[in-house]
All heavy atoms as TSV, in Angstrom:
chain	resi	resn	atom	element	x	y	z
A	1	MET	N	N	4.459	-16.779	17.864
A	1	MET	CA	C	3.563	-16.796	19.023
A	1	MET	C	C	4.317	-16.599	20.318
A	1	MET	O	O	3.758	-16.083	21.257
A	1	MET	CB	C	2.797	-18.113	19.043
A	1	MET	CG	C	1.740	-18.239	17.965
A	1	MET	SD	S	0.553	-16.925	17.962
A	1	MET	CE	C	-0.679	-17.569	19.027
A	2	LYS	N	N	5.539	-17.020	20.334
A	2	LYS	CA	C	6.349	-16.909	21.594
A	2	LYS	C	C	6.530	-15.404	21.928
A	2	LYS	O	O	6.397	-15.026	23.102
A	2	LYS	CB	C	7.672	-17.586	21.437
A	2	LYS	CG	C	8.533	-17.617	22.661
A	2	LYS	CD	C	9.816	-18.322	22.411
A	2	LYS	CE	C	10.644	-18.351	23.637
A	2	LYS	NZ	N	11.950	-19.026	23.417
A	3	GLY	N	N	6.772	-14.630	20.954
A	3	GLY	CA	C	6.957	-13.199	21.163
A	3	GLY	C	C	5.714	-12.524	21.646
A	3	GLY	O	O	5.755	-11.643	22.508
A	4	LEU	N	N	4.573	-12.918	21.048
A	4	LEU	CA	C	3.302	-12.330	21.453
A	4	LEU	C	C	2.945	-12.664	22.878
A	4	LEU	O	O	2.526	-11.793	23.663
A	4	LEU	CB	C	2.168	-12.805	20.551
A	4	LEU	CG	C	0.807	-12.247	20.847
A	4	LEU	CD1	C	0.767	-10.772	20.705
A	4	LEU	CD2	C	-0.221	-12.927	19.921
A	5	SER	N	N	3.186	-13.900	23.275
A	5	SER	CA	C	2.866	-14.291	24.672
A	5	SER	C	C	3.807	-13.575	25.682
A	5	SER	O	O	3.367	-13.246	26.742
A	5	SER	CB	C	2.948	-15.825	24.830
A	5	SER	OG	O	4.267	-16.240	24.582
A	6	LYS	N	N	5.032	-13.356	25.255
A	6	LYS	CA	C	6.001	-12.626	26.115
A	6	LYS	C	C	5.517	-11.172	26.309
A	6	LYS	O	O	5.629	-10.580	27.403
A	6	LYS	CB	C	7.397	-12.696	25.507
A	6	LYS	CG	C	8.456	-12.082	26.401
A	6	LYS	CD	C	8.636	-12.855	27.688
A	6	LYS	CE	C	9.758	-12.248	28.491
A	6	LYS	NZ	N	9.860	-12.823	29.827
A	7	LYS	N	N	5.042	-10.562	25.224
A	7	LYS	CA	C	4.567	-9.179	25.327
A	7	LYS	C	C	3.338	-9.083	26.237
A	7	LYS	O	O	3.205	-8.170	27.018
A	7	LYS	CB	C	4.221	-8.637	23.928
A	7	LYS	CG	C	5.463	-8.314	23.098
A	7	LYS	CD	C	5.086	-7.747	21.731
A	7	LYS	CE	C	6.344	-7.514	20.944
A	7	LYS	NZ	N	5.997	-6.933	19.628
A	8	ILE	N	N	2.419	-10.047	26.079
A	8	ILE	CA	C	1.230	-10.051	26.922
A	8	ILE	C	C	1.624	-10.234	28.375
A	8	ILE	O	O	1.083	-9.584	29.269
A	8	ILE	CB	C	0.237	-11.130	26.424
A	8	ILE	CG1	C	-0.331	-10.748	25.044
A	8	ILE	CG2	C	-0.876	-11.328	27.452
A	8	ILE	CD1	C	-1.146	-11.796	24.392
A	9	GLU	N	N	2.580	-11.144	28.625
A	9	GLU	CA	C	3.061	-11.352	29.995
A	9	GLU	C	C	3.623	-10.074	30.574
A	9	GLU	O	O	3.343	-9.724	31.739
A	9	GLU	CB	C	4.094	-12.448	29.980
A	9	GLU	CG	C	4.644	-12.826	31.327
A	9	GLU	CD	C	5.704	-13.865	31.321
A	9	GLU	OE1	O	5.752	-14.679	30.356
A	9	GLU	OE2	O	6.557	-13.885	32.215
A	10	ASN	N	N	4.424	-9.349	29.789
A	10	ASN	CA	C	5.003	-8.100	30.262
A	10	ASN	C	C	3.921	-7.026	30.536
A	10	ASN	O	O	4.013	-6.288	31.496
A	10	ASN	CB	C	5.960	-7.511	29.245
A	10	ASN	CG	C	7.305	-8.244	29.265
A	10	ASN	OD1	O	7.612	-8.989	30.173
A	10	ASN	ND2	N	8.110	-8.071	28.199
A	11	ILE	N	N	2.888	-7.014	29.737
A	11	ILE	CA	C	1.750	-6.072	29.969
A	11	ILE	C	C	1.063	-6.401	31.289
A	11	ILE	O	O	0.842	-5.467	32.092
A	11	ILE	CB	C	0.747	-6.114	28.792
A	11	ILE	CG1	C	1.412	-5.492	27.538
A	11	ILE	CG2	C	-0.505	-5.380	29.174
A	11	ILE	CD1	C	0.598	-5.677	26.275
A	12	PHE	N	N	0.818	-7.656	31.536
A	12	PHE	CA	C	0.147	-8.048	32.807
A	12	PHE	C	C	1.023	-7.781	33.993
A	12	PHE	O	O	0.532	-7.388	35.058
A	12	PHE	CB	C	-0.339	-9.468	32.754
A	12	PHE	CG	C	-1.624	-9.676	32.029
A	12	PHE	CD1	C	-1.706	-10.361	30.814
A	12	PHE	CD2	C	-2.804	-9.091	32.474
A	12	PHE	CE1	C	-2.856	-10.509	30.100
A	12	PHE	CE2	C	-3.995	-9.266	31.796
A	12	PHE	CZ	C	-4.036	-9.963	30.603
A	13	MET	N	N	2.318	-8.025	33.856
A	13	MET	CA	C	3.290	-7.737	34.952
A	13	MET	C	C	3.252	-6.185	35.226
A	13	MET	O	O	3.261	-5.783	36.381
A	13	MET	CB	C	4.661	-8.162	34.609
A	13	MET	CG	C	4.815	-9.677	34.562
A	13	MET	SD	S	4.732	-10.421	36.189
A	13	MET	CE	C	6.305	-9.965	36.846
A	14	ALA	N	N	3.258	-5.416	34.179
A	14	ALA	CA	C	3.283	-3.956	34.350
A	14	ALA	C	C	1.973	-3.520	35.036
A	14	ALA	O	O	2.023	-2.657	35.915
A	14	ALA	CB	C	3.420	-3.265	33.007
A	15	ILE	N	N	0.832	-4.103	34.684
A	15	ILE	CA	C	-0.426	-3.750	35.320
A	15	ILE	C	C	-0.388	-4.108	36.802
A	15	ILE	O	O	-0.803	-3.301	37.664
A	15	ILE	CB	C	-1.571	-4.497	34.617
A	15	ILE	CG1	C	-1.800	-3.935	33.186
A	15	ILE	CG2	C	-2.880	-4.416	35.413
A	15	ILE	CD1	C	-2.748	-4.759	32.398
A	16	THR	N	N	0.179	-5.264	37.126
A	16	THR	CA	C	0.249	-5.704	38.497
A	16	THR	C	C	1.121	-4.743	39.341
A	16	THR	O	O	0.723	-4.345	40.452
A	16	THR	CB	C	0.851	-7.120	38.598
A	16	THR	OG1	O	0.035	-8.024	37.824
A	16	THR	CG2	C	0.876	-7.580	40.012
A	17	PHE	N	N	2.276	-4.361	38.803
A	17	PHE	CA	C	3.135	-3.401	39.532
A	17	PHE	C	C	2.483	-2.040	39.659
A	17	PHE	O	O	2.637	-1.342	40.669
A	17	PHE	CB	C	4.495	-3.330	38.887
A	17	PHE	CG	C	5.406	-4.457	39.288
A	17	PHE	CD1	C	5.719	-5.470	38.393
A	17	PHE	CD2	C	6.013	-4.505	40.536
A	17	PHE	CE1	C	6.573	-6.507	38.738
A	17	PHE	CE2	C	6.839	-5.553	40.904
A	17	PHE	CZ	C	7.130	-6.552	40.024
A	18	ALA	N	N	1.801	-1.598	38.617
A	18	ALA	CA	C	1.170	-0.273	38.620
A	18	ALA	C	C	0.043	-0.244	39.701
A	18	ALA	O	O	-0.124	0.769	40.399
A	18	ALA	CB	C	0.600	0.047	37.242
A	19	GLU	N	N	-0.746	-1.320	39.786
A	19	GLU	CA	C	-1.788	-1.379	40.814
A	19	GLU	C	C	-1.214	-1.387	42.219
A	19	GLU	O	O	-1.834	-0.847	43.134
A	19	GLU	CB	C	-2.667	-2.641	40.604
A	19	GLU	CG	C	-3.562	-2.559	39.405
A	19	GLU	CD	C	-4.361	-3.819	39.165
A	19	GLU	OE1	O	-3.974	-4.878	39.697
A	19	GLU	OE2	O	-5.335	-3.732	38.418
A	20	ALA	N	N	0.006	-1.924	42.340
A	20	ALA	CA	C	0.647	-2.015	43.669
A	20	ALA	C	C	1.366	-0.681	44.021
A	20	ALA	O	O	1.884	-0.547	45.111
A	20	ALA	CB	C	1.627	-3.134	43.701
A	21	GLY	N	N	1.368	0.269	43.106
A	21	GLY	CA	C	1.981	1.571	43.350
A	21	GLY	C	C	3.425	1.619	42.884
A	21	GLY	O	O	4.116	2.649	43.100
A	22	GLU	N	N	3.948	0.597	42.266
A	22	GLU	CA	C	5.332	0.592	41.753
A	22	GLU	C	C	5.348	1.048	40.310
A	22	GLU	O	O	5.529	0.261	39.398
A	22	GLU	CB	C	5.902	-0.852	41.873
A	22	GLU	CG	C	6.015	-1.349	43.273
A	22	GLU	CD	C	7.097	-0.643	44.088
A	22	GLU	OE1	O	8.134	-0.178	43.458
A	22	GLU	OE2	O	6.964	-0.545	45.299
A	23	VAL	N	N	5.145	2.309	40.143
A	23	VAL	CA	C	4.974	2.886	38.802
A	23	VAL	C	C	6.267	2.733	37.956
A	23	VAL	O	O	6.201	2.436	36.773
A	23	VAL	CB	C	4.529	4.348	38.889
A	23	VAL	CG1	C	4.335	4.948	37.481
A	23	VAL	CG2	C	3.241	4.428	39.667
A	24	GLU	N	N	7.376	2.983	38.552
A	24	GLU	CA	C	8.680	2.966	37.807
A	24	GLU	C	C	8.936	1.506	37.287
A	24	GLU	O	O	9.434	1.322	36.205
A	24	GLU	CB	C	9.852	3.434	38.678
A	24	GLU	CG	C	9.812	4.953	38.847
A	24	GLU	CD	C	9.829	5.723	37.537
A	24	GLU	OE1	O	10.608	5.316	36.629
A	24	GLU	OE2	O	9.084	6.699	37.390
A	25	THR	N	N	8.668	0.568	38.138
A	25	THR	CA	C	8.894	-0.848	37.747
A	25	THR	C	C	7.917	-1.209	36.633
A	25	THR	O	O	8.332	-1.909	35.671
A	25	THR	CB	C	8.647	-1.788	38.955
A	25	THR	OG1	O	9.457	-1.384	40.062
A	25	THR	CG2	C	8.990	-3.232	38.608
A	26	ALA	N	N	6.711	-0.726	36.691
A	26	ALA	CA	C	5.724	-0.965	35.629
A	26	ALA	C	C	6.194	-0.359	34.309
A	26	ALA	O	O	6.113	-0.965	33.233
A	26	ALA	CB	C	4.376	-0.383	36.012
A	27	ARG	N	N	6.760	0.839	34.394
A	27	ARG	CA	C	7.296	1.495	33.153
A	27	ARG	C	C	8.456	0.702	32.540
A	27	ARG	O	O	8.580	0.623	31.345
A	27	ARG	CB	C	7.712	2.907	33.499
A	27	ARG	CG	C	6.598	3.839	33.677
A	27	ARG	CD	C	7.060	5.282	33.826
A	27	ARG	NE	N	5.890	6.122	33.997
A	27	ARG	CZ	C	5.899	7.203	34.745
A	27	ARG	NH1	N	7.014	7.594	35.387
A	27	ARG	NH2	N	4.809	7.907	34.873
A	28	GLU	N	N	9.328	0.104	33.389
A	28	GLU	CA	C	10.413	-0.681	32.934
A	28	GLU	C	C	9.878	-1.890	32.154
A	28	GLU	O	O	10.428	-2.245	31.091
A	28	GLU	CB	C	11.264	-1.090	34.057
A	28	GLU	CG	C	12.110	-0.022	34.657
A	28	GLU	CD	C	12.924	-0.483	35.893
A	28	GLU	OE1	O	13.150	-1.686	36.022
A	28	GLU	OE2	O	13.346	0.399	36.662
A	29	TYR	N	N	8.859	-2.526	32.696
A	29	TYR	CA	C	8.292	-3.708	31.964
A	29	TYR	C	C	7.684	-3.254	30.591
A	29	TYR	O	O	7.756	-4.048	29.641
A	29	TYR	CB	C	7.212	-4.384	32.808
A	29	TYR	CG	C	7.793	-5.418	33.740
A	29	TYR	CD1	C	7.948	-5.148	35.064
A	29	TYR	CD2	C	8.165	-6.691	33.256
A	29	TYR	CE1	C	8.490	-6.101	35.935
A	29	TYR	CE2	C	8.672	-7.622	34.112
A	29	TYR	CZ	C	8.792	-7.326	35.435
A	29	TYR	OH	O	9.373	-8.256	36.267
A	30	MET	N	N	7.094	-2.101	30.540
A	30	MET	CA	C	6.491	-1.676	29.299
A	30	MET	C	C	7.569	-1.228	28.273
A	30	MET	O	O	7.323	-1.279	27.088
A	30	MET	CB	C	5.521	-0.488	29.535
A	30	MET	CG	C	4.274	-0.921	30.291
A	30	MET	SD	S	3.350	-2.274	29.533
A	30	MET	CE	C	2.798	-1.415	28.046
A	31	ARG	N	N	8.715	-0.795	28.750
A	31	ARG	CA	C	9.785	-0.338	27.863
A	31	ARG	C	C	10.584	-1.479	27.261
A	31	ARG	O	O	11.245	-1.331	26.248
A	31	ARG	CB	C	10.754	0.553	28.634
A	31	ARG	CG	C	10.407	1.972	28.496
A	31	ARG	CD	C	11.505	2.853	29.060
A	31	ARG	NE	N	10.867	3.676	30.053
A	31	ARG	CZ	C	11.357	3.968	31.214
A	31	ARG	NH1	N	12.549	3.538	31.587
A	31	ARG	NH2	N	10.699	4.703	32.054
A	32	GLU	N	N	10.607	-2.640	27.921
A	32	GLU	CA	C	11.421	-3.770	27.474
A	32	GLU	C	C	11.076	-4.192	26.051
A	32	GLU	O	O	9.919	-4.367	25.718
A	32	GLU	CB	C	11.303	-4.945	28.434
A	32	GLU	CG	C	12.024	-4.742	29.733
A	32	GLU	CD	C	11.972	-5.954	30.613
A	32	GLU	OE1	O	11.545	-7.031	30.170
A	32	GLU	OE2	O	12.342	-5.846	31.780
A	33	GLU	N	N	12.103	-4.365	25.281
A	33	GLU	CA	C	11.927	-4.869	23.922
A	33	GLU	C	C	13.059	-5.864	23.720
A	33	GLU	O	O	14.251	-5.539	23.861
A	33	GLU	CB	C	12.017	-3.752	22.940
A	33	GLU	CG	C	11.402	-4.142	21.616
A	33	GLU	CD	C	11.193	-2.905	20.732
A	33	GLU	OE1	O	10.748	-1.840	21.248
A	33	GLU	OE2	O	11.394	-3.037	19.537
A	34	GLU	N	N	12.722	-7.099	23.393
A	34	GLU	CA	C	13.733	-8.166	23.286
A	34	GLU	C	C	14.795	-7.881	22.217
A	34	GLU	O	O	15.959	-8.099	22.446
A	34	GLU	CB	C	13.075	-9.517	23.006
A	34	GLU	CG	C	12.316	-10.027	24.204
A	34	GLU	CD	C	11.760	-11.432	23.926
A	34	GLU	OE1	O	12.205	-12.063	22.955
A	34	GLU	OE2	O	10.895	-11.816	24.701
A	35	ARG	N	N	14.358	-7.442	21.072
A	35	ARG	CA	C	15.334	-7.179	20.012
A	35	ARG	C	C	15.076	-5.748	19.489
A	35	ARG	O	O	13.963	-5.336	19.268
A	35	ARG	CB	C	15.218	-8.187	18.887
A	35	ARG	CG	C	13.828	-8.208	18.321
A	35	ARG	CD	C	13.705	-9.269	17.230
A	35	ARG	NE	N	12.349	-9.264	16.812
A	35	ARG	CZ	C	11.856	-9.949	15.801
A	35	ARG	NH1	N	12.645	-10.747	15.133
A	35	ARG	NH2	N	10.632	-9.892	15.491
A	36	PRO	N	N	16.154	-5.023	19.264
A	36	PRO	CA	C	16.009	-3.687	18.718
A	36	PRO	C	C	15.584	-3.768	17.254
A	36	PRO	O	O	15.990	-4.661	16.496
A	36	PRO	CB	C	17.383	-3.067	18.851
A	36	PRO	CG	C	18.295	-4.218	18.881
A	36	PRO	CD	C	17.541	-5.368	19.552
A	37	ARG	N	N	14.762	-2.827	16.851
A	37	ARG	CA	C	14.339	-2.778	15.456
A	37	ARG	C	C	15.505	-2.258	14.613
A	37	ARG	O	O	16.160	-1.304	14.944
A	37	ARG	CB	C	13.147	-1.847	15.345
A	37	ARG	CG	C	11.922	-2.389	15.978
A	37	ARG	CD	C	10.704	-1.545	15.691
A	37	ARG	NE	N	9.564	-2.075	16.345
A	37	ARG	CZ	C	8.443	-1.426	16.404
A	37	ARG	NH1	N	8.289	-0.222	15.909
A	37	ARG	NH2	N	7.415	-1.987	17.040
A	38	GLN	N	N	15.642	-2.886	13.474
A	38	GLN	CA	C	16.722	-2.498	12.565
A	38	GLN	C	C	16.354	-1.405	11.637
A	38	GLN	O	O	17.162	-0.720	11.076
A	38	GLN	CB	C	17.209	-3.729	11.801
A	38	GLN	CG	C	17.821	-4.755	12.676
A	38	GLN	CD	C	18.229	-5.992	11.891
A	38	GLN	OE1	O	17.985	-6.104	10.694
A	38	GLN	NE2	N	18.840	-6.929	12.539
A	39	PHE	N	N	15.034	-1.221	11.490
A	39	PHE	CA	C	14.565	-0.157	10.572
A	39	PHE	C	C	13.205	0.355	11.119
A	39	PHE	O	O	12.513	-0.366	11.892
A	39	PHE	CB	C	14.404	-0.663	9.163
A	39	PHE	CG	C	13.521	-1.851	9.053
A	39	PHE	CD1	C	12.163	-1.704	8.790
A	39	PHE	CD2	C	14.057	-3.140	9.125
A	39	PHE	CE1	C	11.344	-2.806	8.700
A	39	PHE	CE2	C	13.246	-4.236	9.015
A	39	PHE	CZ	C	11.876	-4.073	8.787
A	40	GLU	N	N	12.901	1.577	10.747
A	40	GLU	CA	C	11.669	2.163	11.140
A	40	GLU	C	C	10.524	1.657	10.256
A	40	GLU	O	O	10.663	1.657	9.028
A	40	GLU	CB	C	11.740	3.690	11.002
A	40	GLU	CG	C	10.586	4.432	11.624
A	40	GLU	CD	C	10.562	4.327	13.141
A	40	GLU	OE1	O	11.619	4.205	13.712
A	40	GLU	OE2	O	9.463	4.430	13.671
A	41	ARG	N	N	9.474	1.138	10.860
A	41	ARG	CA	C	8.344	0.643	10.044
A	41	ARG	C	C	7.479	1.816	9.618
A	41	ARG	O	O	6.910	2.522	10.431
A	41	ARG	CB	C	7.586	-0.353	10.845
A	41	ARG	CG	C	8.361	-1.598	11.145
A	41	ARG	CD	C	7.494	-2.584	11.878
A	41	ARG	NE	N	8.323	-3.691	12.238
A	41	ARG	CZ	C	7.858	-4.822	12.769
A	41	ARG	NH1	N	6.589	-4.900	13.052
A	41	ARG	NH2	N	8.629	-5.797	13.089
A	42	VAL	N	N	7.415	1.958	8.340
A	42	VAL	CA	C	6.550	3.026	7.749
A	42	VAL	C	C	5.483	2.387	6.938
A	42	VAL	O	O	5.754	1.599	6.034
A	42	VAL	CB	C	7.381	3.979	6.891
A	42	VAL	CG1	C	6.518	5.070	6.293
A	42	VAL	CG2	C	8.522	4.580	7.721
A	43	VAL	N	N	4.243	2.701	7.268
A	43	VAL	CA	C	3.111	2.180	6.519
A	43	VAL	C	C	2.593	3.301	5.631
A	43	VAL	O	O	2.173	4.331	6.137
A	43	VAL	CB	C	1.992	1.662	7.469
A	43	VAL	CG1	C	0.792	1.169	6.651
A	43	VAL	CG2	C	2.581	0.591	8.335
A	44	SER	N	N	2.618	3.054	4.395
A	44	SER	CA	C	2.116	4.071	3.418
A	44	SER	C	C	0.620	3.885	3.232
A	44	SER	O	O	0.150	2.773	2.982
A	44	SER	CB	C	2.809	3.889	2.084
A	44	SER	OG	O	2.284	4.792	1.181
A	45	SER	N	N	-0.107	4.954	3.455
A	45	SER	CA	C	-1.547	4.872	3.295
A	45	SER	C	C	-1.955	4.915	1.803
A	45	SER	O	O	-3.062	4.605	1.466
A	45	SER	CB	C	-2.223	6.012	4.053
A	45	SER	OG	O	-1.776	7.257	3.519
A	46	ILE	N	N	-0.990	5.324	0.975
A	46	ILE	CA	C	-1.238	5.400	-0.463
A	46	ILE	C	C	-0.543	4.231	-1.108
A	46	ILE	O	O	0.687	4.081	-1.012
A	46	ILE	CB	C	-0.717	6.700	-1.061
A	46	ILE	CG1	C	-1.396	7.897	-0.395
A	46	ILE	CG2	C	-0.930	6.753	-2.561
A	46	ILE	CD1	C	-0.824	9.217	-0.774
A	47	ARG	N	N	-1.310	3.377	-1.719
A	47	ARG	CA	C	-0.729	2.253	-2.456
A	47	ARG	C	C	-0.856	2.460	-3.910
A	47	ARG	O	O	-1.865	2.881	-4.405
A	47	ARG	CB	C	-1.412	0.954	-2.041
A	47	ARG	CG	C	-1.200	0.589	-0.590
A	47	ARG	CD	C	-1.836	-0.687	-0.273
A	47	ARG	NE	N	-1.566	-1.020	1.081
A	47	ARG	CZ	C	-2.161	-2.031	1.750
A	47	ARG	NH1	N	-2.995	-2.805	1.101
A	47	ARG	NH2	N	-1.876	-2.305	2.973
A	48	LEU	N	N	0.200	2.150	-4.629
A	48	LEU	CA	C	0.151	2.308	-6.072
A	48	LEU	C	C	-0.637	1.176	-6.634
A	48	LEU	O	O	-0.387	-0.001	-6.415
A	48	LEU	CB	C	1.554	2.306	-6.644
A	48	LEU	CG	C	2.462	3.430	-6.151
A	48	LEU	CD1	C	3.878	3.242	-6.699
A	48	LEU	CD2	C	1.915	4.807	-6.548
A	49	ARG	N	N	-1.662	1.536	-7.380
A	49	ARG	CA	C	-2.518	0.492	-8.047
A	49	ARG	C	C	-2.591	0.778	-9.557
A	49	ARG	O	O	-2.631	1.960	-9.936
A	49	ARG	CB	C	-3.934	0.561	-7.455
A	49	ARG	CG	C	-3.999	0.306	-6.017
A	49	ARG	CD	C	-5.423	0.290	-5.588
A	49	ARG	NE	N	-5.461	0.645	-4.167
A	49	ARG	CZ	C	-6.509	1.124	-3.583
A	49	ARG	NH1	N	-7.606	1.407	-4.208
A	49	ARG	NH2	N	-6.458	1.437	-2.286
A	50	PRO	N	N	-2.650	-0.240	-10.318
A	50	PRO	CA	C	-2.849	0.012	-11.771
A	50	PRO	C	C	-4.244	0.552	-11.979
A	50	PRO	O	O	-5.212	0.199	-11.280
A	50	PRO	CB	C	-2.657	-1.354	-12.374
A	50	PRO	CG	C	-2.945	-2.342	-11.267
A	50	PRO	CD	C	-2.548	-1.634	-9.997
A	51	GLU	N	N	-4.340	1.447	-12.904
A	51	GLU	CA	C	-5.639	2.005	-13.239
A	51	GLU	C	C	-6.518	0.944	-13.856
A	51	GLU	O	O	-6.091	0.223	-14.737
A	51	GLU	CB	C	-5.521	3.187	-14.190
A	51	GLU	CG	C	-5.045	4.456	-13.507
A	51	GLU	CD	C	-5.160	5.646	-14.464
A	51	GLU	OE1	O	-6.149	5.710	-15.267
A	51	GLU	OE2	O	-4.285	6.488	-14.382
A	52	MET	N	N	-7.750	0.894	-13.444
A	52	MET	CA	C	-8.709	-0.045	-14.008
A	52	MET	C	C	-9.618	0.738	-14.940
A	52	MET	O	O	-10.171	1.772	-14.574
A	52	MET	CB	C	-9.507	-0.702	-12.907
A	52	MET	CG	C	-8.665	-1.529	-11.972
A	52	MET	SD	S	-9.593	-2.241	-10.634
A	52	MET	CE	C	-10.652	-3.359	-11.458
A	53	LYS	N	N	-9.728	0.261	-16.162
A	53	LYS	CA	C	-10.548	0.904	-17.154
A	53	LYS	C	C	-11.632	-0.014	-17.637
A	53	LYS	O	O	-11.381	-1.152	-18.008
A	53	LYS	CB	C	-9.714	1.401	-18.310
A	53	LYS	CG	C	-8.659	2.436	-17.912
A	53	LYS	CD	C	-7.891	2.887	-19.109
A	53	LYS	CE	C	-6.846	3.895	-18.655
A	53	LYS	NZ	N	-6.014	4.283	-19.779
A	54	ALA	N	N	-12.844	0.462	-17.550
A	54	ALA	CA	C	-13.983	-0.313	-18.034
A	54	ALA	C	C	-14.153	-0.079	-19.513
A	54	ALA	O	O	-13.877	0.996	-20.032
A	54	ALA	CB	C	-15.247	0.054	-17.298
A	55	PRO	N	N	-14.524	-1.137	-20.266
A	55	PRO	CA	C	-14.750	-0.943	-21.687
A	55	PRO	C	C	-15.892	0.116	-21.918
A	55	PRO	O	O	-16.885	0.080	-21.239
A	55	PRO	CB	C	-15.203	-2.289	-22.190
A	55	PRO	CG	C	-14.911	-3.273	-21.089
A	55	PRO	CD	C	-14.757	-2.481	-19.843
A	56	GLY	N	N	-15.588	1.081	-22.748
A	56	GLY	CA	C	-16.592	2.116	-23.055
A	56	GLY	C	C	-16.588	3.291	-22.068
A	56	GLY	O	O	-17.370	4.191	-22.248
A	57	ALA	N	N	-15.675	3.316	-21.066
A	57	ALA	CA	C	-15.628	4.417	-20.151
A	57	ALA	C	C	-14.897	5.586	-20.795
A	57	ALA	O	O	-13.932	5.414	-21.517
A	57	ALA	CB	C	-14.923	4.004	-18.894
A	58	ARG	N	N	-15.380	6.784	-20.525
A	58	ARG	CA	C	-14.762	7.976	-21.035
A	58	ARG	C	C	-13.730	8.525	-20.136
A	58	ARG	O	O	-13.872	8.457	-18.911
A	58	ARG	CB	C	-15.802	9.066	-21.327
A	58	ARG	CG	C	-16.719	8.737	-22.472
A	58	ARG	CD	C	-17.571	9.879	-22.804
A	58	ARG	NE	N	-18.861	9.722	-22.075
A	58	ARG	CZ	C	-19.731	10.695	-21.922
A	58	ARG	NH1	N	-19.494	11.899	-22.368
A	58	ARG	NH2	N	-20.829	10.425	-21.268
A	59	ILE	N	N	-12.653	9.130	-20.635
A	59	ILE	CA	C	-11.626	9.779	-19.813
A	59	ILE	C	C	-12.118	11.178	-19.507
A	59	ILE	O	O	-12.525	11.925	-20.376
A	59	ILE	CB	C	-10.283	9.810	-20.570
A	59	ILE	CG1	C	-9.824	8.363	-20.865
A	59	ILE	CG2	C	-9.244	10.564	-19.759
A	59	ILE	CD1	C	-8.557	8.341	-21.687
A	60	ARG	N	N	-12.062	11.530	-18.270
A	60	ARG	CA	C	-12.477	12.921	-17.849
A	60	ARG	C	C	-11.328	13.810	-17.663
A	60	ARG	O	O	-10.327	13.589	-17.207
A	60	ARG	CB	C	-13.303	12.821	-16.583
A	60	ARG	CG	C	-14.547	12.067	-16.752
A	60	ARG	CD	C	-15.310	12.050	-15.503
A	60	ARG	NE	N	-16.505	11.224	-15.710
A	60	ARG	CZ	C	-17.549	11.241	-14.857
A	60	ARG	NH1	N	-17.474	11.987	-13.808
A	60	ARG	NH2	N	-18.590	10.488	-15.089
């Protein structure tokens, strides 16, 4: 939860600076990341599932 609240705080700070015309400062707040990611997060839309077969179903 601490990380989430910090991200929300950074978003609101960026909004405040952007409204005041300080666009570069707002971009810096949006770019900040506390810890670098060690790996690229890849979400596979295809999940391997075991085939489900109903009793009496025919193979097509």
